N, C-alpha and C positions, 0 to 999 in steps of 0.2 A: 415681175418682181425678181430681183436677184438677191440672194442671201449669201453672205460671206461664210464660206465653209469653215473658217477658223473660229470666228467669234459668234456666228449665228445672227449677227446684225443684218438689217436690210441695207444693201449697197445702193440699189436704185429701184425705182418703180416707173413703169410706163402705163398710162391709162389709154387703152384703145378706144376707138370710136364706138358709140352706142348705135344701135340700129336693130332692124328686125333680125330675128334668128331663124335660119333656115333649118327645118327639121329633116330635110332629105339626107339619107345615108345613115346617120347616127344621131343620138341625142346629146352627144358630148358638146359642151360649150367651150371647153378648152382642150387644145390638142398639144401634145408635147412637141417642142421644137428640137433642134439639133445644134450642137456647138462644134465648130471647127476653126482652129487657128484664132481663138479668142473672139469669134463672131457667133452670135446667137441668131439662127434663122428660125423665125417663129410664125406659124400660121395664125392668121387673125380672121376668124369666120365672118365677122361683121364688116370687114374692110371691102370686099373680100380680097384675100391675097396673102402674101408673105412679107414680113418686115425683117430686115437685117439690122441687128443692134451691135454696137461695140460692147463686148461683154464686161469691160472694166467700168464703164461709166453710163451705159444705157443710151448713148447718143444713137439716133437713127441714122444708119449709113445709107440705106435705100429702102424703097418700097416697091414691090412688084404686084401690080393689080391683075387678078385672074378674072375669067369670065363668070365663075361661080365661086361660092365659099370653099375654102380649103379646110377639110376636116381629116386630112391625112398627115401623119408625121412625115416630114421630108427626110431624104437621105442625101449625103454628100458623097459624090464619086469624082475623084480627081478635082477639077475646078468647076464642077457642075452640081447644082441642087436639083433633085428629081422628086416630083410630087404630083398628085392628081387632085382635081377639084370635084365637087358634087355634080358638075355638068358633064362629067365623063372625059375631061381633057387631061391628058398626062403632059406635064411640062418638064422641060430641061432648061434651067436658067443658070447662067454663069454665076459664080460666087460674087461677081460685081453687079449683078442685078439685070443682066441683059438676056432676053429670050434667045435660046439657041435652037430649040426644036419643040414641036408638039405632036401628039398622036391623039386621035379622037376615038372614044369607045362609046358603046350604046348605054352603058350603065354608070352610075356614080362611083367615085372613089371615096373611101372613108376609113378612118382609124388606123389600120395597120400600115406601117411603113414598108416600102419595098425592101426586098432582101437581095443583096448583091452577092453573086457567086461566080468568081472567075470573070468571064466576059459576058455574062448574062445577068438579068435582073428578074426576080420572081415577084409578081405583083398580083394582089387580089382585087377584083372588081365585081361587086355584087356577089353573084354565085359562081363566078369563074375565076380561075387562076391561070395566069399567063407567064410564059418564059419569053423575055424580050431581049434581043441582042443589044448590048450597051453601045456598040459602035456608032449608030446614027444619033444617039442621044448625047454623045460626048464631042460632037463636031462643032 
């Protein structure tokens, strides 16, 4: 749902697919998306994956299907969307919806968005915190 910041009126609504809810990682049923250049990149745990919406009218621009539900807020770096799923896969997807890189971890990703600092990204995965160079993720 997009709410007009001036009037408070609802601008548009998208109803995602119903389906089983995966309790791995966290109990959140909605995860915050991120907006960049008028596009909302929204995790949809029941899809599983990410949906890119035109922020003005709610039109679906693309959908990216992941191996497991996404319960992590994504981050946009340059022209890449970076996020992890509850299967432990870290994805780098172009802002046009094309997979550019993956990394596999032993534990699920959930909730906290990655933090970008200079040429590195700090990311939490279960009980571990990693510092990952951005270079390979942005190719």
